[in-house]
C-alpha positions as semicolon CSV with decimal commas, in nm:
position;residue;x (nm);y (nm);z (nm)
1;M;12,250;9,858;9,943
2;A;12,105;10,111;10,181
3;R;11,876;9,986;10,454
4;V;11,545;10,167;10,486
5;T;11,354;10,154;10,815
6;K;11,048;10,325;10,960
7;D;11,288;10,582;11,108
8;T;11,431;10,677;10,768
9;T;11,311;11,019;10,659
10;I;11,136;11,077;10,328
11;G;11,427;11,299;10,225
12;E;11,678;11,023;10,298
13;V;11,476;10,766;10,104
14;I;11,457;10,992;9,800
15;Q;11,833;11,055;9,820
16;I;11,893;10,679;9,822
17;D;11,689;10,638;9,502
18;A;11,438;10,879;9,352
19;G;11,261;10,576;9,207
20;V;11,078;10,543;9,538
21;I;10,877;10,857;9,462
22;P;10,610;10,666;9,264
23;I;10,580;10,420;9,555
24;L;10,522;10,703;9,801
25;M;10,279;10,879;9,569
26;G;10,097;10,553;9,503
27;A;10,049;10,524;9,878
28;G;9,879;10,865;9,881
29;M;10,182;11,067;9,984
30;H;10,147;11,339;9,722
31;C;10,336;11,575;9,952
32;V;10,677;11,422;9,868
33;G;10,778;11,741;9,689
34;C;10,698;11,959;9,989
35;P;11,012;12,067;10,176
36;S;10,859;11,992;10,516
37;S;10,793;11,629;10,421
38;A;11,166;11,568;10,373
39;G;11,216;11,566;10,750
40;E;10,928;11,330;10,825
41;T;11,007;10,967;10,894
42;L;10,831;10,701;10,692
43;E;10,650;10,598;11,009
44;E;10,524;10,951;11,075
45;A;10,411;10,999;10,716
46;A;10,241;10,661;10,709
47;M;10,055;10,738;11,031
48;V;9,927;11,071;10,894
49;H;9,808;10,900;10,575
50;G;9,657;10,594;10,746
51;I;9,906;10,354;10,591
52;D;10,076;10,054;10,751
53;S;10,438;10,170;10,784
54;D;10,573;9,814;10,787
55;M;10,412;9,742;10,452
56;L;10,542;10,069;10,308
57;V;10,898;9,995;10,421
58;E;10,869;9,642;10,283
59;E;10,759;9,774;9,944
60;I;11,045;10,024;9,934
61;Q;11,299;9,758;10,038
62;S;11,168;9,522;9,768
63;Y;11,209;9,793;9,507
64;L;11,565;9,872;9,621
65;Q;11,659;9,502;9,623
66;S;11,527;9,464;9,270
67;L;11,787;9,716;9,154
68;G;12,062;9,476;9,241
């Protein structure tokens, strides 16, 4: 299983599993389809949206672990 960190870009996370898109959108990151967001790290995106990056990464990791 891929390891996601705060330094993982949005584009990389989506390549790992597109199922994370609803998680990102649920966190207010409606820009996930924008080409420029693909190069942003989860930490950078969380900061811009006022979200705790550690909690976001934890939620993404939990989702990925649930896939087996």
